NUTIMAR-810563 format. One line per 4 residues: number of its first residue (from 1); for each residue x, y, z of N, C-alpha, C, O. Coordinates in steps of 0.001 Angstrom, whole numbers, plus 500000, padded with zeros to 6 digits. Example, Ala and Ser with C-alpha at 12.3 -4.5 7.8 and 13.67 -1.06 7.14 Angstrom:
1 = 513190 494310 507800 512300 495500 507800 513200 496700 507800 514236 496681 508465; 512850 497750 507080 513670 498940 507140 512900 500030 507870 513409 501138 508039 $
***
This chain:
1 = 611238 234741 872952 611946 235998 872846 611908 236419 871386 612184 235615 870495; 611567 237671 871142 611496 238215 869791 612708 239105 869558 612873 240123 870230; 613561 238722 868602 614785 239476 868324 614838 239812 866838 614687 238939 865984; 615057 241098 866546 615218 241570 865172 616526 242331 865073 616914 243039 866003 $
5 = 617207 242182 863938 618410 242959 863676 618226 243682 862353 618062 243058 861304; 618257 245002 862418 618253 245828 861216 619717 245996 860835 620516 246507 861620; 620067 245559 859619 621471 245519 859239 621646 245805 857752 620678 245971 857010; 622913 245856 857341 623264 245906 855922 624361 244868 855690 625067 244497 856628 $
9 = 624512 244396 854451 625520 243371 854180 626962 243853 854372 627858 243035 854580; 627197 245160 854306 628568 245681 854400 628949 246131 855804 630056 246629 856010; 628059 245968 856765 628283 246443 858135 629014 245374 858961 628465 244310 859248; 630249 245679 859332 631036 244740 860127 630441 244462 861496 630434 243318 861950 $
13 = 629936 245514 862167 629333 245323 863484 628050 244500 863393 627703 243778 864327; 627346 244612 862262 626143 243796 862057 626519 242316 862023 625867 241483 862652; 627586 242003 861275 628050 240614 861187 628475 240106 862564 628181 238965 862921; 629164 240945 863336 629590 240547 864677 628386 240282 865582 628369 239306 866333 $
17 = 627388 241152 865506 626199 240989 866347 625463 239692 865999 625022 238968 866891; 625334 239404 864708 624636 238185 864286 625398 236941 864728 624793 235964 865167; 626722 236975 864612 627529 235835 865059 627412 235660 866573 627313 234538 867071; 627424 236766 867291 627275 236750 868745 625973 236044 869140 625974 235181 870019 $
21 = 624867 236412 868492 623574 235788 868794 623541 234324 868350 623038 233465 869074; 624078 234041 867157 624143 232649 866674 624895 231765 867662 624444 230668 867991; 626045 232250 868135 626872 231472 869056 626153 231164 870361 626489 230200 871050; 625170 231977 870696 624419 231788 871936 623085 231100 871704 622282 230965 872628 $
25 = 622848 230668 870484 621626 229935 870178 620374 230796 870153 619268 230283 870322; 620534 232095 869945 619389 233006 869919 618883 233130 868485 619638 233497 867584; 617612 232826 868280 617001 232975 866964 616623 234433 866758 616110 235082 867670; 616880 234952 865551 616574 236350 865271 616130 236502 863829 616384 235645 862983 $
29 = 615462 237616 863573 615062 237984 862218 616039 239036 861734 616200 240081 862365; 616695 238760 860611 617655 239695 860023 616933 240526 858964 616374 239978 858014; 616945 241830 859129 616256 242722 858203 617292 243589 857507 617926 244434 858139; 617465 243383 856210 618441 244126 855403 617819 245451 854975 617010 245493 854048 $
33 = 618198 246528 855652 617606 247837 855360 618139 248444 854069 617594 249437 853587; 619190 247869 853502 619684 248379 852217 618793 247916 851066 618830 248491 849978; 618004 246892 851304 617117 246345 850263 615636 246549 850567 614789 246346 849697; 615323 246947 851787 613925 247068 852196 613685 248488 852715 613939 248788 853882 $
37 = 613196 249349 851831 612988 250766 852169 612018 250932 853339 612241 251764 854218; 610950 250149 853350 609957 250229 854428 610601 249876 855781 610327 250522 856792; 611449 248855 855786 612136 248462 857018 613112 249560 857460 613253 249819 858655; 613780 250198 856502 614694 251298 856830 613930 252449 857477 614402 253050 858442 $
41 = 612755 252753 856946 611929 253816 857523 611450 253434 858928 611398 254274 859826; 611107 252175 859101 610694 251685 860418 611831 251836 861416 611610 252258 862552; 613055 251491 860997 614230 251598 861856 614459 253060 862263 614760 253344 863422; 614317 253977 861312 614497 255398 861615 613420 255875 862593 613712 256665 863491 $
45 = 612193 255411 862430 611127 255763 863375 611466 255270 864789 611190 255954 865774; 612058 254093 864875 612409 253531 866181 613544 254283 866864 613534 254479 868079; 614531 254705 866056 615769 255227 866632 616033 256705 866365 616788 257348 867095; 615410 257242 865319 615706 258615 864934 617001 258760 864173 617466 259880 863961 $
49 = 617593 257661 863759 618851 257714 863005 618944 256588 861997 618121 255673 861994; 619967 256660 861128 620128 255696 860041 621202 254641 860316 621386 253743 859494; 621910 254716 861433 623012 253802 861697 622563 252385 861994 621510 252165 862593; 623372 251429 861569 623145 250020 861852 624365 249466 862586 625445 250046 862474 $
53 = 624240 248396 863312 623028 247618 863523 622093 248269 864541 622516 249006 865432; 620819 247968 864374 619811 248260 865378 619229 246903 865756 618751 246155 864903; 619279 246606 867031 618826 245309 867527 617642 245559 868458 617719 246376 869375; 616556 244849 868210 615359 244992 869033 615095 243642 869702 614852 242638 869032 $
57 = 615148 243640 871031 614925 242427 871802 613689 242642 872670 613694 243446 873602; 612634 241905 872339 611359 242028 873060 610956 243490 873249 610526 243900 874327; 611106 244265 872170 610665 245659 872184 611702 246654 872650 611514 247855 872458; 612792 246206 873257 613846 247130 873678 614813 247348 872526 615343 246396 871953 $
61 = 615035 248620 872192 615863 248997 871042 617293 249267 871502 617528 250022 872446; 618244 248630 870811 619668 248825 871074 620292 249323 869776 620222 248646 868751; 620905 250508 869818 621578 251050 868645 623054 250688 868751 623712 251018 869738; 623567 250008 867730 624959 249563 867741 625091 248178 868364 624117 247599 868845 $
65 = 626309 247666 868343 626578 246343 868897 627015 246509 870354 628207 246482 870661; 626036 246679 871244 626262 246852 872670 626237 245457 873317 625216 245020 873849; 627362 244790 873257 627480 243397 873705 626985 243180 875137 626218 242244 875360; 627386 243999 876122 626912 243751 877486 625390 243855 877620 624775 243050 878320 $
69 = 624784 244832 876960 623326 244990 877073 622606 243839 876380 621601 243342 876888; 623111 243410 875225 622507 242277 874515 622600 241022 875382 621622 240288 875522; 623761 240781 875954 623959 239605 876825 622980 239649 877998 622388 238633 878360; 622817 240825 878581 621900 240967 879711 620465 240646 879288 619749 239941 879998 $
73 = 620054 241159 878143 618682 240927 877691 618436 239474 877296 617373 238931 877593; 619397 238838 876635 619165 237445 876253 619252 236523 877463 618639 235456 877470; 620002 236920 878481 620080 236099 879694 618777 236146 880478 618491 235238 881258; 617981 237200 880278 616707 237326 880993 615534 237266 880031 614411 237605 880404 $
77 = 615780 236837 878787 614742 236811 877756 614072 238167 877602 612895 238246 877252; 614826 239242 877863 614336 240579 877623 613378 241113 878667 613062 242302 878626; 612896 240308 879598 611879 240814 880516 612294 240761 881991 611491 241050 882879; 613548 240391 882240 614034 240389 883604 613587 239206 884437 613958 239124 885608 $
81 = 612814 238292 883896 612289 237182 884687 612925 235847 884334 613299 235090 885229; 613051 235548 883074 613487 234221 882658 614979 234182 882364 615591 235194 882022; 615535 233014 882502 616960 232796 882335 617202 232048 881028 616479 231103 880713; 618214 232462 880266 618546 231761 879028 619621 230715 879295 620676 231023 879851 $
85 = 619347 229494 878900 620334 228428 879028 621183 228305 877770 622201 227612 877789; 620794 228960 876670 621575 228921 875439 621580 227558 874778 622608 227125 874258; 620438 226874 874790 620347 225535 874213 619478 225546 872966 618434 226198 872935; 619908 224828 871941 619047 224526 870800 618547 223106 871037 619339 222171 871158 $
89 = 617223 222953 871103 616664 221658 871495 615602 221188 870510 615045 221966 869736; 615347 219894 870569 614298 219264 869755 613733 218100 870557 614318 217683 871556; 612596 217582 870114 612029 216398 870760 612968 215217 870513 613290 214906 869367; 613401 214570 871577 614358 213464 871459 613808 212322 870623 614562 211680 869892 $
93 = 612499 212051 870715 611947 210917 869972 611991 211133 868461 611827 210181 867698; 612208 212363 868022 612318 212648 866588 613764 212642 866106 614017 212625 864902; 614708 212655 867038 616127 212754 866694 616881 211460 866991 617650 210974 866161; 616655 210912 868175 617440 209771 868663 616782 208465 868246 615590 208255 868475 $
97 = 617570 207592 867633 617089 206258 867265 617906 205248 868061 619133 205210 867961; 617222 204439 868843 617954 203507 869704 617730 202056 869317 617663 201186 870186; 617613 201787 868037 617518 200411 867563 616209 199727 867873 616165 198501 867974; 615127 200498 868027 613824 199888 868274 613557 199514 869709 612510 198942 870014 $
101 = 614481 199826 870598 614247 199549 872010 613189 200509 872538 612435 201089 871756; 613124 200678 873821 612117 201557 874415 612189 202956 873796 613274 203418 873443; 611050 203629 873663 611049 204970 873074 611920 205939 873871 611987 205865 875098; 612577 206834 873166 613411 207849 873796 612542 209082 874043 611913 209601 873121 $
105 = 612512 209538 875277 611766 210756 875582 612719 211765 876202 613738 211401 876788; 612377 213024 876064 613192 214087 876627 613443 215154 875584 612850 215141 874505; 614322 216069 875915 614692 217163 875022 616129 216951 874558 617071 217002 875348; 616271 216711 873259 617588 216484 872656 618296 217828 872490 617702 218792 872007 $
109 = 619557 217889 872888 620337 219117 872764 621179 219049 871489 622048 218190 871342; 620898 219976 870577 621645 220041 869330 622821 220997 869401 623840 220791 868742; 622677 222049 870207 623703 223079 870280 623698 223676 871683 622640 223838 872292; 624890 224003 872197 625022 224636 873505 625859 225901 873326 627017 225833 872912 $
113 = 625270 227048 873638 625988 228312 873520 627030 228420 874630 626736 228143 875793; 628248 228823 874265 629281 228953 875292 628938 230053 876292 628304 231049 875943; 629351 229868 877501 629267 230823 878603 627869 231059 879167 627729 231847 880102; 626836 230417 878644 625509 230542 879252 625265 229345 880182 626122 228469 880293 $
117 = 624130 229300 880834 623887 228330 881901 623934 226869 881446 624357 226009 882218; 623516 226568 880225 623594 225193 879735 625024 224689 879713 625305 223567 880136; 625934 225531 879215 627354 225161 879186 627916 225064 880599 628698 224161 880899; 627519 225991 881466 627997 225963 882848 627529 224710 883576 628194 224238 884498 $
121 = 626378 224168 883160 625865 222933 883765 626550 221699 883193 626312 220583 883655; 627397 221896 882189 628118 220767 881596 627355 220058 880497 627768 218982 880065; 626250 220630 880029 625485 219995 878946 626245 220102 877635 626955 221077 877390; 626084 219075 876788 626781 219015 875507 625814 218595 874412 624798 217957 874689 $
125 = 626127 218950 873163 625292 218467 872055 625202 216940 872095 626199 216251 872312; 623994 216427 871881 623773 214984 871924 623176 214505 873237 622624 213407 873306; 623285 215330 874290 622655 214981 875563 621141 215040 875399 620626 215770 874552; 620433 214263 876218 618975 214292 876235 618540 214630 877661 618754 213848 878588 $
129 = 617928 215802 877824 617455 216226 879147 616148 215508 879436 615209 215557 878642; 616098 214838 880589 614903 214076 880980 614229 214633 882222 613119 214222 882560; 614890 215574 882912 614292 216166 884096 614928 217482 884458 616113 217707 884212; 614122 218359 885051 614612 219656 885518 613917 219949 886845 612694 220075 886905 $
133 = 614718 220056 887909 614174 220294 889251 613074 219293 889603 611993 219671 890053; 613366 218031 889394 612457 216919 889720 611150 216931 888928 610180 216292 889335; 611111 217636 887823 609968 217616 886914 610393 216835 885674 611434 217127 885087; 609595 215847 885273 609924 215028 884112 609839 215853 882832 608883 216599 882619 $
137 = 610851 215707 881989 610894 216374 880687 610696 215297 879631 611563 214445 879439; 609550 215334 878943 609234 214329 877922 609576 214791 876516 609729 213971 875611; 609698 216117 876323 609983 216649 874986 610536 218070 875121 610684 218589 876227; 610837 218686 873980 611421 220032 873977 610479 221042 874609 610926 221947 875313 $
141 = 609184 220899 874368 608209 221814 874957 608212 221783 876474 608096 222820 877127; 608349 220575 877036 608415 220454 878496 609625 221199 879052 609535 221882 880072; 610771 221054 878356 611987 221723 878830 611840 223239 878718 612211 223966 879639; 611304 223717 877602 611109 225158 877436 610196 225707 878527 610454 226772 879087 $
145 = 609142 224981 878819 608197 225408 879857 608891 225454 881222 608735 226421 881968; 609648 224418 881541 610342 224361 882828 611393 225463 882939 611528 226087 883991; 612135 225703 881863 613141 226771 881880 612489 228140 882035 613067 229040 882644; 611301 228295 881490 610590 229564 881563 610143 229934 882963 609799 231089 883214 $
149 = 610141 228984 883873 609710 229261 885245 610878 229636 886159 610663 230041 887301; 612106 229505 885666 613268 229755 886510 613465 231238 886764 613170 232072 885909; 613963 231552 887937 614305 232925 888270 615735 232981 888792 616273 231994 889293; 616326 234144 888663 617720 234337 889046 617928 234063 890530 617091 234388 891372 $
153 = 619085 233449 890822 619458 233189 892201 619096 231816 892732 619332 231521 893904; 618521 230967 891876 618126 229630 892316 619034 228562 891712 619581 228730 890622; 619177 227471 892439 619940 226329 891956 619012 225442 891134 617873 225187 891526; 619508 224976 889992 618709 224158 889085 619356 222777 888977 620547 222665 888685 $
157 = 618569 221732 889214 619034 220348 889073 618565 219827 887723 617383 219903 887388; 619506 219300 886959 619217 218814 885614 619557 217334 885539 620659 216925 885906; 618607 216527 885061 618846 215107 884811 618909 214931 883303 618035 215409 882579; 619948 214242 882829 620113 214059 881395 620794 212726 881110 621398 212113 881990 $
161 = 620679 212295 879859 621300 211050 879421 622409 211392 878440 622209 212146 877488; 623596 210817 878695 624740 210969 877798 625377 209595 877637 625696 208932 878623; 625557 209180 876412 626164 207879 876108 625450 206734 876825 626091 205798 877303; 624122 206813 876897 623324 205764 877492 623289 205755 879008 622646 204892 879605 $
165 = 623971 206702 879643 624008 206746 881102 623275 207975 881615 623449 209072 881085; 622458 207793 882644 621755 208926 883258 622722 209664 884162 623427 209063 884973; 622743 210977 884007 623635 211825 884778 622854 212976 885378 621733 213269 884963; 623464 213629 886367 622832 214792 886967 623850 215919 887076 625052 215696 887218 $
169 = 623326 217125 887006 624167 218308 887122 623364 219377 887833 622134 219335 887855; 624059 220323 888408 623403 221477 889030 624102 222745 888565 625303 222758 888299; 623317 223802 888477 623873 225103 888113 623093 226177 888846 621879 226061 889016; 623780 227215 889278 623144 228360 889907 622814 229370 888814 623692 229770 888049 $
173 = 621554 229783 888739 621156 230753 887714 620990 232133 888316 620658 233081 887605 $
***
């Protein structure tokens, strides 16, 4: 998902929008139009106005901090097909050290955005996802790929490890 925010340092709604996206684990490019004249001109070309924030999610332009529309777009990754779980993940073998025992595989969860599907499934920072809908998850890329195939209205089974114990959860997306 490609997200850009055209903002200024003194804009309160800009700060709120950035915090909103941060809290949901959405990566974005912050463009300060008060310091970048070319970016300000680009923003005006997109919107026909000078007001900030302007948020662009996968090509869709949102003028102002329209929380419901932003939530809708990030929940579908902007294209109406994919579901956002709101997880910040990494390869577990690069994060988790288990004293030299068997290698740790899976997707390590560093952050879980509140109110999105990851939180609804009960996932927490420190969990390691090892399976999604009976597909083995060996690393963060596997999890991203598996999440990218999900569509709204389906039940998702998640296998994960927490405190050395394998657990399972389900969530309706």
